[in-house]
Backbone as CSV, one residue per row, in Angstrom:
resi,resn,N_x,N_y,N_z,CA_x,CA_y,CA_z,C_x,C_y,C_z
1,MET,64.311,88.332,69.725,64.313,89.761,70.025,64.133,89.971,71.525
2,ARG,64.911,90.884,72.074,64.777,91.211,73.487,63.656,92.241,73.656
3,VAL,62.799,92.008,74.643,61.712,92.944,74.956,61.956,93.524,76.339
4,ALA,61.981,94.837,76.423,62.203,95.520,77.698,61.023,96.439,77.991
5,HIS,60.806,96.693,79.271,59.725,97.588,79.683,60.251,98.799,80.461
6,ALA,61.563,98.932,80.505,62.207,100.096,81.117,63.578,100.241,80.469
7,PRO,64.064,101.476,80.294,65.383,101.657,79.677,66.487,100.903,80.404
8,SER,66.373,100.771,81.714,67.410,100.090,82.493,67.533,98.613,82.139
9,GLN,66.527,98.070,81.469,66.553,96.654,81.096,67.313,96.411,79.787
10,LEU,67.761,97.482,79.148,68.522,97.351,77.914,69.963,97.787,78.135
11,GLU,70.875,96.997,77.650,72.287,97.355,77.720,72.535,98.629,76.906
12,ARG,73.325,99.499,77.457,73.668,100.710,76.712,74.695,100.350,75.649
13,GLN,74.342,100.535,74.384,75.221,100.225,73.261,74.804,101.067,72.065
14,PRO,75.651,101.212,71.056,75.274,102.032,69.892,74.023,101.478,69.208
15,ARG,72.992,102.281,69.172,71.706,101.827,68.630,71.146,102.814,67.608
16,ALA,70.398,102.271,66.660,69.535,103.074,65.793,68.110,102.741,66.213
17,VAL,67.379,103.758,66.608,66.071,103.550,67.227,64.959,104.005,66.291
18,ALA,63.987,103.108,66.079,62.759,103.457,65.358,61.679,103.698,66.402
19,ILE,61.036,104.867,66.336,60.035,105.223,67.347,58.655,105.320,66.704
20,GLY,57.666,104.740,67.381,56.287,104.859,66.925,55.397,103.904,67.687
21,THR,54.096,104.072,67.530,53.182,103.115,68.145,53.190,101.803,67.366
22,PHE,53.364,101.888,66.056,53.513,100.712,65.183,52.308,99.781,65.249
23,ASP,51.108,100.316,65.419,49.921,99.461,65.434,49.736,98.832,64.053
24,GLY,49.770,97.515,64.003,49.632,96.807,62.740,50.941,96.541,62.030
25,VAL,51.997,97.292,62.381,53.307,97.172,61.715,53.086,97.108,60.198
26,HIS,52.503,98.173,59.657,52.182,98.212,58.233,53.373,98.694,57.403
27,ARG,53.172,98.874,56.108,54.267,99.197,55.192,54.945,100.513,55.557
28,GLY,54.183,101.481,56.046,54.799,102.734,56.475,55.691,102.536,57.680
29,HIS,55.233,101.733,58.633,56.056,101.422,59.809,57.329,100.681,59.400
30,LEU,57.189,99.756,58.454,58.348,98.971,58.027,59.414,99.853,57.381
31,ALA,58.988,100.927,56.727,59.964,101.852,56.149,60.792,102.515,57.243
32,VAL,60.145,102.866,58.353,60.858,103.458,59.486,61.824,102.443,60.092
33,ILE,61.358,101.216,60.239,62.194,100.169,60.828,63.397,99.863,59.941
34,ARG,63.164,99.795,58.631,64.284,99.517,57.714,65.350,100.602,57.773
35,ALA,64.923,101.859,57.949,65.891,102.958,58.048,66.828,102.740,59.222
36,ALA,66.271,102.237,60.340,67.110,101.952,61.511,68.019,100.755,61.246
37,ILE,67.476,99.712,60.647,68.268,98.511,60.377,69.424,98.813,59.441
38,ASP,69.178,99.653,58.434,70.183,99.918,57.403,71.412,100.655,57.921
39,THR,71.339,101.202,59.129,72.512,101.886,59.681,73.603,100.903,60.096
40,GLY,73.241,99.665,60.336,74.203,98.688,60.847,74.360,98.725,62.357
41,LEU,73.746,99.713,63.001,73.737,99.758,64.459,72.699,98.760,64.986
42,ALA,72.686,98.535,66.271,71.703,97.625,66.856,70.300,98.207,66.658
43,ALA,69.513,97.559,65.800,68.182,98.070,65.462,67.237,97.864,66.643
44,THR,66.713,98.978,67.142,65.886,98.962,68.348,64.599,99.722,68.074
45,ALA,63.488,99.202,68.554,62.210,99.903,68.417,61.745,100.396,69.779
46,ILE,61.149,101.574,69.782,60.429,102.068,70.958,58.970,102.175,70.554
47,THR,58.109,101.453,71.279,56.680,101.493,70.991,55.931,101.810,72.275
48,PHE,54.688,102.247,72.127,53.924,102.734,73.278,52.697,101.859,73.527
49,ASP,52.422,101.628,74.809,51.251,100.855,75.206,50.725,101.414,76.526
50,PRO,49.446,101.800,76.579,48.479,101.736,75.496,48.755,102.778,74.416
51,HIS,47.956,102.738,73.372,48.046,103.742,72.302,47.898,105.122,72.938
52,PRO,48.732,106.088,72.554,48.644,107.424,73.167,47.246,108.031,73.147
53,ARG,46.494,107.806,72.069,45.144,108.385,72.017,44.215,107.695,73.014
54,VAL,44.433,106.416,73.251,43.644,105.711,74.266,43.938,106.287,75.642
55,ALA,45.220,106.531,75.907,45.615,107.092,77.199,45.010,108.482,77.421
56,LEU,44.702,109.158,76.327,44.104,110.491,76.424,42.577,110.429,76.482
57,GLY,42.039,109.197,76.570,40.601,109.049,76.746,39.813,108.803,75.486
58,ASN,40.501,108.550,74.372,39.811,108.313,73.111,39.683,106.813,72.838
59,ARG,38.723,106.448,72.017,38.521,105.072,71.596,39.353,104.825,70.337
60,VAL,40.233,103.851,70.388,41.033,103.469,69.221,40.891,101.967,69.022
61,GLU,40.414,101.552,67.871,40.316,100.137,67.545,41.665,99.685,66.998
62,MET,42.354,98.889,67.778,43.704,98.486,67.424,43.683,97.425,66.328
63,ILE,44.696,97.467,65.464,44.798,96.499,64.375,45.429,95.204,64.855
64,SER,46.325,95.292,65.796,46.991,94.085,66.304,47.176,94.187,67.815
65,THR,47.251,93.038,68.455,47.549,93.000,69.884,49.004,93.393,70.104
66,LEU,49.338,93.766,71.333,50.735,94.073,71.642,51.604,92.843,71.405
67,GLU,51.110,91.670,71.778,51.889,90.449,71.577,52.229,90.249,70.109
68,ARG,51.229,90.428,69.239,51.490,90.250,67.800,52.371,91.366,67.258
69,ARG,52.191,92.584,67.764,53.042,93.698,67.331,54.518,93.382,67.594
70,LEU,54.803,92.853,68.774,56.182,92.509,69.119,56.720,91.398,68.220
71,GLU,55.874,90.423,67.911,56.303,89.356,67.003,56.622,89.909,65.621
72,LEU,55.792,90.825,65.140,56.012,91.400,63.813,57.267,92.265,63.775
73,LEU,57.530,92.996,64.845,58.760,93.779,64.910,59.982,92.861,64.862
74,ALA,59.903,91.745,65.564,61.011,90.782,65.532,61.184,90.218,64.134
75,GLU,60.067,89.878,63.475,60.135,89.337,62.120,60.726,90.354,61.142
76,ALA,60.532,91.642,61.429,61.061,92.691,60.556,62.557,92.908,60.734
77,GLY,63.161,92.300,61.774,64.598,92.421,61.977,65.019,93.278,63.147
78,VAL,64.056,93.708,63.971,64.387,94.498,65.157,65.063,93.599,66.192
79,GLU,66.151,94.075,66.773,66.911,93.288,67.747,66.367,93.424,69.169
80,ALA,65.829,94.608,69.487,65.294,94.848,70.830,64.159,95.849,70.726
81,THR,63.142,95.652,71.557,62.032,96.603,71.603,61.807,97.046,73.038
82,LEU,61.709,98.352,73.211,61.385,98.940,74.500,59.915,99.351,74.467
83,VAL,59.097,98.679,75.280,57.674,99.003,75.377,57.513,100.048,76.472
84,VAL,57.128,101.244,76.077,57.007,102.362,77.011,55.542,102.527,77.405
85,SER,55.266,102.488,78.688,53.905,102.699,79.168,53.522,104.165,78.981
86,PHE,52.432,104.384,78.241,52.010,105.756,77.999,51.109,106.183,79.149
87,THR,51.714,106.779,80.145,51.042,107.175,81.381,50.931,108.701,81.454
88,PRO,50.118,109.222,82.375,50.073,110.676,82.573,51.451,111.251,82.903
89,GLU,52.265,110.470,83.623,53.619,110.934,83.959,54.464,111.085,82.698
90,LEU,54.311,110.140,81.784,55.071,110.225,80.533,54.626,111.431,79.719
91,GLN,53.325,111.705,79.712,52.806,112.848,78.973,53.412,114.160,79.468
92,GLN,53.700,114.222,80.762,54.216,115.458,81.345,55.746,115.548,81.284
93,LEU,56.378,114.521,80.765,57.841,114.516,80.697,58.315,115.511,79.644
94,GLU,59.233,116.375,80.026,59.787,117.319,79.059,60.514,116.541,77.959
95,PRO,60.441,116.993,76.712,61.064,116.237,75.621,62.564,116.019,75.818
96,GLU,63.244,116.983,76.418,64.674,116.802,76.673,64.915,115.630,77.631
97,GLU,64.041,115.496,78.638,64.171,114.397,79.588,63.837,113.071,78.923
98,PHE,62.810,113.061,78.051,62.486,111.843,77.309,63.691,111.408,76.473
99,CYS,64.292,112.365,75.802,65.452,112.065,74.967,66.588,111.482,75.805
100,GLU,66.841,112.088,76.943,67.939,111.635,77.793,67.664,110.233,78.354
101,ARG,66.432,110.007,78.805,66.113,108.760,79.484,65.898,107.594,78.519
102,TYR,65.137,107.838,77.450,64.710,106.726,76.598,65.564,106.549,75.348
103,LEU,66.353,107.562,75.002,67.181,107.439,73.801,68.657,107.396,74.161
104,LEU,69.174,108.502,74.640,70.590,108.526,74.991,70.899,107.511,76.093
105,GLY,69.929,107.271,76.963,70.135,106.341,78.067,70.354,104.911,77.638
106,ILE,69.909,104.540,76.425,70.128,103.178,75.939,71.194,103.134,74.840
107,GLY,71.835,104.305,74.606,72.930,104.344,73.645,72.548,104.751,72.247
108,ALA,71.357,105.310,72.059,70.915,105.691,70.722,71.868,106.691,70.092
109,GLU,72.230,106.434,68.847,73.043,107.365,68.067,72.252,107.920,66.883
110,ALA,71.245,107.173,66.448,70.409,107.596,65.330,68.961,107.256,65.644
111,VAL,68.045,108.051,65.100,66.613,107.853,65.358,65.854,107.954,64.043
112,ALA,64.985,106.971,63.816,64.089,106.998,62.664,62.659,107.156,63.162
113,ALA,61.944,108.101,62.564,60.541,108.329,62.928,59.888,109.086,61.789
114,GLY,58.561,109.065,61.767,57.858,109.835,60.753,58.098,111.322,60.936
115,ALA,57.958,112.074,59.847,58.248,113.511,59.890,57.372,114.251,60.880
116,ASP,56.166,113.728,61.151,55.236,114.407,62.060,55.340,113.885,63.490
117,PHE,56.388,113.111,63.796,56.530,112.549,65.142,56.702,113.668,66.168
118,ARG,55.922,113.597,67.247,56.013,114.555,68.341,56.058,113.794,69.655
119,PHE,56.729,114.354,70.635,56.847,113.661,71.913,57.057,114.674,73.024
120,GLY,56.850,114.215,74.251,57.091,115.057,75.414,55.935,115.986,75.732
121,ARG,56.095,116.721,76.807,55.043,117.609,77.294,54.611,118.588,76.215
122,ARG,53.291,118.667,76.042,52.671,119.541,75.057,53.155,119.240,73.644
123,ARG,53.625,118.023,73.437,54.103,117.584,72.112,55.160,118.536,71.554
124,ARG,55.982,119.053,72.449,56.970,120.059,72.044,58.179,119.439,71.340
125,GLY,58.440,118.144,71.616,59.593,117.503,71.008,59.341,117.109,69.567
126,ASP,60.356,117.304,68.723,60.248,116.918,67.316,61.614,116.449,66.823
127,LEU,61.716,116.177,65.534,62.964,115.657,64.985,64.098,116.677,65.102
128,GLU,63.740,117.950,64.992,64.777,118.989,65.115,65.384,118.982,66.512
129,LEU,64.555,118.780,67.514,65.075,118.725,68.883,66.014,117.529,69.056
130,LEU,65.682,116.416,68.427,66.562,115.246,68.504,67.934,115.560,67.919
131,GLU,67.950,116.268,66.817,69.228,116.659,66.210,70.002,117.576,67.137
132,GLN,69.300,118.481,67.802,69.956,119.392,68.730,70.589,118.645,69.901
133,ARG,70.047,117.486,70.225,70.593,116.669,71.313,71.709,115.748,70.837
134,GLY,72.119,115.911,69.587,73.258,115.160,69.070,72.919,113.857,68.383
135,LEU,71.644,113.610,68.161,71.239,112.377,67.497,71.113,112.583,65.993
136,ARG,71.485,111.553,65.247,71.328,111.600,63.791,69.907,111.189,63.454
137,VAL,69.192,112.058,62.767,67.824,111.756,62.370,67.854,111.088,61.000
138,LEU,67.215,109.947,60.897,67.225,109.164,59.664,66.030,109.541,58.795
139,PRO,66.277,109.955,57.565,65.160,110.323,56.687,64.343,109.101,56.292
140,VAL,63.031,109.228,56.359,62.133,108.127,56.006,61.102,108.655,55.020
141,ASP,61.102,108.097,53.820,60.121,108.514,52.821,58.726,108.035,53.221
142,VAL,57.760,108.900,53.026,56.372,108.544,53.319,55.907,107.504,52.314
143,VAL,55.259,106.464,52.799,54.653,105.467,51.918,53.255,105.974,51.578
144,GLU,53.103,106.458,50.378,51.891,107.155,49.972,50.654,106.271,50.163
145,GLY,49.647,106.833,50.814,48.359,106.164,50.935,48.268,105.115,52.016
146,VAL,49.364,104.902,52.768,49.365,103.857,53.787,49.208,104.497,55.163
147,SER,48.188,104.068,55.901,47.985,104.566,57.257,47.162,103.562,58.041
148,SER,47.286,103.604,59.365,46.458,102.749,60.204,44.987,103.101,60.045
149,THR,44.688,104.385,59.842,43.299,104.811,59.642,42.715,104.173,58.390
150,GLY,43.493,104.157,57.303,43.027,103.537,56.061,42.803,102.044,56.214
151,ILE,43.665,101.388,56.968,43.515,99.949,57.204,42.250,99.685,58.002
152,ARG,41.995,100.486,59.032,40.789,100.303,59.844,39.531,100.483,58.988
153,ALA,39.540,101.465,58.094,38.384,101.707,57.238,38.144,100.516,56.308
154,ALA,39.216,99.963,55.760,39.072,98.796,54.885,38.524,97.604,55.650
155,LEU,39.027,97.384,56.857,38.573,96.238,57.649,37.107,96.375,58.047
156,ALA,36.700,97.568,58.420,35.304,97.785,58.811,34.362,97.431,57.669
157,ALA,34.845,97.610,56.425,34.045,97.286,55.244,34.217,95.836,54.813
158,GLY,35.039,95.074,55.530,35.299,93.692,55.148,36.248,93.563,53.978
159,ASP,36.912,94.646,53.610,37.808,94.643,52.451,39.210,94.214,52.886
160,VAL,39.369,92.909,53.094,40.658,92.410,53.578,41.728,92.461,52.496
161,ALA,41.323,92.523,51.227,42.304,92.629,50.139,43.024,93.976,50.198
162,THR,42.264,95.061,50.375,42.883,96.384,50.498,43.709,96.476,51.766
163,ALA,43.194,95.928,52.859,43.945,95.937,54.122,45.285,95.239,53.941
164,ALA,45.301,94.110,53.221,46.550,93.379,52.990,47.532,94.199,52.170
165,THR,47.029,94.924,51.177,47.901,95.769,50.358,48.570,96.843,51.205
166,LEU,47.820,97.441,52.124,48.367,98.497,52.979,49.311,97.926,54.032
167,LEU,48.969,96.754,54.548,49.814,96.132,55.576,51.095,95.556,54.990
168,GLY,51.008,95.063,53.754,52.144,94.353,53.167,52.124,92.872,53.488
169,ARG,51.017,92.387,54.041,50.815,90.977,54.391,49.328,90.802,54.670
170,PRO,48.834,89.570,54.739,47.411,89.395,55.044,47.058,89.945,56.429
171,TYR,45.862,90.506,56.525,45.354,90.935,57.830,45.163,89.710,58.708
172,GLU,45.392,89.886,60.019,45.334,88.766,60.952,44.380,89.039,62.116
173,VAL,43.677,88.007,62.529,42.895,88.012,63.762,43.664,87.169,64.769
174,ASP,43.838,87.684,65.961,44.719,87.055,66.953,43.954,86.864,68.248
175,GLY,43.815,85.611,68.703,43.104,85.369,69.956,43.209,83.925,70.401
176,VAL,42.693,83.656,71.586,42.749,82.334,72.192,41.430,81.612,71.955
177,VAL,41.498,80.297,71.700,40.307,79.484,71.466,39.612,79.199,72.797
178,VAL,38.322,79.532,72.845,37.506,79.268,74.040,36.285,78.452,73.630
179,ARG,35.560,77.959,74.602,34.377,77.145,74.297,33.241,78.029,73.785
180,GLY,32.589,77.538,72.720,31.438,78.232,72.168,30.198,77.364,72.272
181,ASP,29.330,77.435,71.254,28.100,76.640,71.271,28.343,75.193,70.869
182,GLN,29.504,74.914,70.263,29.871,73.566,69.811,28.850,73.012,68.819
183,ARG,28.230,73.915,68.053,27.231,73.503,67.077,27.874,73.016,65.785
184,GLY,29.048,73.620,65.442,29.673,73.275,64.172,30.005,71.804,64.048
185,GLY,30.404,71.169,65.163,30.754,69.756,65.127,29.579,68.893,64.725
186,THR,28.365,69.273,65.151,27.179,68.491,64.796,26.838,68.639,63.319
187,LEU,27.336,69.695,62.692,27.087,69.918,61.264,28.186,69.319,60.390
188,GLY,29.230,68.799,61.040,30.343,68.236,60.282,31.471,69.213,60.035
189,TYR,31.349,70.417,60.586,32.379,71.444,60.399,32.706,72.076,61.750
190,PRO,33.483,71.406,62.587,33.794,71.950,63.924,34.625,73.223,63.830
191,THR,34.138,74.265,64.463,34.833,75.551,64.433,35.454,75.861,65.794
192,ALA,36.446,76.727,65.774,37.066,77.220,67.005,36.495,78.603,67.293
193,ASN,36.106,78.846,68.516,35.572,80.141,68.920,36.712,80.977,69.501
194,ILE,37.006,82.112,68.870,38.160,82.917,69.255,37.744,84.052,70.178
195,ALA,38.403,84.154,71.324,38.189,85.282,72.233,39.122,86.410,71.811
196,LEU,38.552,87.475,71.276,39.361,88.594,70.812,39.528,89.640,71.901
197,ASP,40.690,90.260,71.919,40.942,91.385,72.802,39.906,92.475,72.506
198,ALA,39.304,93.016,73.543,38.233,94.006,73.374,38.715,95.272,72.668
199,SER,40.020,95.521,72.659,40.535,96.747,72.042,40.712,96.617,70.527
200,LEU,40.566,95.401,69.982,40.858,95.177,68.569,39.692,95.571,67.677
201,ILE,40.022,96.005,66.450,38.998,96.227,65.444,38.508,94.872,64.938
202,TRP,37.218,94.794,64.647,36.649,93.585,64.053,36.506,93.811,62.554
203,PRO,36.859,92.825,61.750,36.551,92.952,60.318,35.042,92.899,60.129
204,GLY,34.558,93.429,59.008,33.126,93.421,58.749,32.555,92.019,58.771
205,ASP,31.297,91.892,59.216,30.655,90.580,59.297,30.666,89.890,57.934
206,GLY,30.846,88.580,57.970,30.840,87.800,56.738,31.600,86.508,56.906
207,VAL,31.758,85.795,55.811,32.533,84.560,55.785,33.766,84.796,54.911
208,TYR,34.919,84.382,55.445,36.194,84.661,54.804,36.972,83.367,54.567
209,ALA,37.800,83.381,53.537,38.814,82.344,53.360,40.085,82.836,54.023
210,GLY,40.711,81.961,54.810,41.916,82.383,55.522,42.872,81.237,55.752
211,PHE,43.711,81.421,56.783,44.803,80.476,57.014,45.222,80.568,58.472
212,ALA,45.436,79.391,59.104,45.902,79.352,60.497,46.526,77.998,60.777
213,LEU,47.576,77.974,61.571,48.242,76.730,61.973,48.612,75.861,60.771
214,ASP,49.078,76.513,59.684,49.468,75.798,58.464,48.298,75.102,57.786
215,HIS,47.084,75.539,58.063,45.892,74.991,57.420,45.068,76.148,56.862
216,ARG,44.457,75.904,55.722,43.464,76.863,55.252,42.280,76.848,56.217
217,ALA,41.588,77.979,56.291,40.495,78.104,57.252,39.343,78.886,56.643
218,ALA,38.133,78.362,56.776,36.920,79.101,56.450,36.476,79.782,57.749
219,VAL,36.370,81.108,57.712,36.211,81.872,58.950,34.896,82.650,58.931
220,SER,34.066,82.405,59.937,32.830,83.165,60.098,33.066,84.302,61.077
221,VAL,32.671,85.503,60.681,32.773,86.682,61.549,31.381,87.288,61.679
222,GLY,30.866,87.352,62.900,29.563,87.961,63.102,28.741,87.238,64.141
223,THR,27.423,87.368,64.052,26.525,86.893,65.110,25.880,85.547,64.814
224,ASN,26.203,84.948,63.651,25.568,83.679,63.266,24.049,83.849,63.225
225,PRO,23.529,84.662,62.285,22.103,85.005,62.280,21.179,83.813,62.009
226,HIS,21.686,82.751,61.376,20.824,81.591,61.107,20.268,81.016,62.408
227,TYR,21.070,81.087,63.475,20.641,80.569,64.764,20.208,81.679,65.715
228,GLY,19.986,82.868,65.184,19.496,83.969,66.005,20.512,84.490,67.000
229,GLY,21.781,84.377,66.671,22.831,84.831,67.582,22.840,86.336,67.747
230,THR,23.329,86.789,68.879,23.455,88.231,69.133,24.887,88.626,69.475
231,GLU,25.703,87.656,69.865,27.090,87.939,70.238,27.996,87.797,69.014
232,ARG,28.769,88.829,68.735,29.695,88.746,67.597,30.843,87.809,67.942
233,ARG,31.169,86.947,66.997,32.220,85.961,67.210,33.073,85.820,65.956
234,VAL,34.275,85.324,66.166,35.144,84.897,65.073,35.323,83.395,65.232
235,GLU,34.885,82.641,64.223,34.889,81.183,64.319,35.504,80.563,63.067
236,PRO,36.763,80.153,63.129,37.391,79.495,61.983,37.160,77.983,61.981
237,PHE,36.965,77.421,60.798,36.989,75.977,60.596,38.281,75.673,59.848
238,LEU,39.194,74.966,60.493,40.484,74.635,59.890,40.329,73.383,59.028
239,LEU,40.586,73.536,57.746,40.435,72.429,56.825,41.496,71.357,57.087
240,ASP,41.065,70.111,57.043,41.983,68.964,57.158,42.757,68.980,58.478
241,PHE,42.113,69.494,59.523,42.746,69.526,60.843,41.953,68.667,61.813
242,ALA,42.667,67.922,62.627,42.026,67.152,63.693,42.789,67.391,64.987
243,GLY,42.095,67.727,66.043,42.777,67.977,67.310,41.989,68.929,68.171
244,ASP,42.427,69.074,69.405,41.783,69.936,70.391,42.513,71.278,70.424
245,LEU,41.796,72.359,70.139,42.411,73.685,70.083,42.116,74.540,71.307
246,TYR,41.330,74.037,72.256,40.957,74.863,73.395,42.197,75.357,74.140
247,GLY,42.221,76.663,74.388,43.351,77.267,75.080,44.506,77.638,74.184
248,THR,44.402,77.315,72.893,45.474,77.612,71.938,45.324,79.031,71.400
249,ARG,46.415,79.751,71.318,46.397,81.062,70.668,46.517,80.859,69.162
250,LEU,45.563,81.420,68.425,45.591,81.329,66.975,45.823,82.708,66.362
251,VAL,46.696,82.759,65.368,46.846,83.934,64.522,46.255,83.536,63.176
252,ILE,45.109,84.117,62.839,44.343,83.706,61.662,44.460,84.776,60.578
253,GLN,45.031,84.408,59.455,45.082,85.320,58.319,43.736,85.285,57.592
254,LEU,43.220,86.449,57.208,42.018,86.534,56.382,42.436,86.927,54.970
255,TRP,42.222,86.014,54.033,42.704,86.212,52.666,41.673,86.847,51.733
256,GLN,40.418,86.418,51.886,39.396,86.822,50.907,38.016,86.775,51.561
257,ARG,37.206,87.791,51.296,35.825,87.767,51.779,34.990,86.982,50.788
258,LEU,34.300,85.947,51.284,33.536,85.070,50.403,32.085,85.497,50.262
259,ARG,31.446,85.918,51.346,30.015,86.245,51.285,29.573,86.905,52.581
260,ASP,28.321,87.408,52.566,27.686,87.910,53.769,27.238,86.737,54.640
261,GLN,27.049,86.999,55.920,26.333,86.036,56.741,24.866,86.027,56.309
262,ALA,24.187,84.893,56.535,22.821,84.778,56.032,22.004,83.841,56.900
263,VAL,20.679,83.953,56.764,19.733,83.016,57.359,19.253,82.097,56.243
264,PHE,19.305,80.782,56.464,18.956,79.811,55.443,17.588,79.196,55.735
265,ALA,16.959,78.663,54.691,15.624,78.079,54.832,15.646,76.817,55.673
266,SER,16.793,76.130,55.707,16.903,74.903,56.474,18.351,74.676,56.863
267,GLU,18.554,73.783,57.803,19.911,73.436,58.202,20.647,72.741,57.064
268,GLU,19.911,72.005,56.241,20.531,71.332,55.098,21.118,72.357,54.126
269,GLU,20.387,73.448,53.892,20.900,74.505,53.010,22.133,75.160,53.616
270,LEU,22.124,75.351,54.943,23.294,75.915,55.620,24.504,75.015,55.427
271,VAL,24.335,73.707,55.636,25.451,72.775,55.504,25.973,72.769,54.066
272,ALA,25.054,72.828,53.092,25.478,72.861,51.689,26.296,74.122,51.394
273,GLN,25.877,75.251,51.973,26.617,76.492,51.747,27.986,76.442,52.409
274,ILE,28.065,75.870,53.612,29.367,75.733,54.264,30.294,74.893,53.394
275,GLY,29.746,73.835,52.779,30.555,73.021,51.871,31.105,73.846,50.723
276,ARG,30.295,74.743,50.186,30.773,75.624,49.103,31.818,76.612,49.623
277,ASP,31.613,77.084,50.860,32.611,77.979,51.464,33.957,77.274,51.600
278,VAL,33.919,76.006,51.990,35.152,75.239,52.162,35.866,75.086,50.824
279,GLU,35.114,74.800,49.770,35.752,74.659,48.467,36.320,75.993,47.971
280,ALA,35.603,77.080,48.253,36.118,78.402,47.884,37.388,78.729,48.670
281,THR,37.439,78.260,49.911,38.624,78.474,50.738,39.804,77.704,50.171
282,ARG,39.565,76.503,49.691,40.646,75.723,49.077,41.214,76.421,47.850
283,ALA,40.372,77.143,47.136,40.788,77.781,45.893,41.318,79.203,46.096
284,ALA,41.137,79.760,47.286,41.511,81.163,47.519,43.010,81.368,47.419
285,MET,43.385,82.567,46.985,44.784,82.934,46.846,45.193,83.883,47.976
286,ARG,46.383,83.667,48.512,46.929,84.606,49.497,47.060,85.973,48.847
287,PRO,46.581,87.054,49.488,46.530,88.353,48.809,47.884,88.989,48.533
288,VAL,48.877,88.826,49.392,50.208,89.403,49.147,51.261,88.409,49.620
């Protein structure tokens, strides 16, 4: 998939454009993307970074990094994505100018977006305005009950099963492996310490069964209270894996919440529980 950061970086050609922030690329987003793909025109996505609400000064816990969002759009069949910087200048752009520059300027003939999509200065632009500018608006049925807000609520509660149902795939944690306390290796279960983007939502604290690098993974999320930790971390133990992961970007699927984090009476009890977590991880089923 081609990724552009300005309309001039995309060849002008007949396109069907799906517009949205697409945080998480969930089932509702995929319906919009499929509408564009089904036209047979060059399927193109326009997404915004940062999230428009963040640019307006609000706190938004993102479901996926921009890097992962682009990968998911490519996996969905998008041929090109235009990442539009959501700046104060963009906010003040008249909707007619946005249409001319970002849609007609890249050859858009059809546009797919949610019915409540608004754009341009004072959010004056809507689907009707797009039609007035000669673009074919593609109808997209609402996927009942699916929203980024609902996914965030499920994740905050540690309910990765519900999050997977709304996403249409397992929820993922995405980050680079950095050095941690290196305590897991002394216990026989070496874990990778993941540096998460500060803008991402964290799943609720606990131990999860998951998957990464073609290996099942027992994943600890939280402060590691047995050792009196205060810093929240995501630490996966990849089953049957040997190798150095430092500096590696991991996309970790969380399949099932196994238990709360806990303080144990002894290190031996902790190690025994980790062993049970590993066996539960081996038996866990991918949610979707």
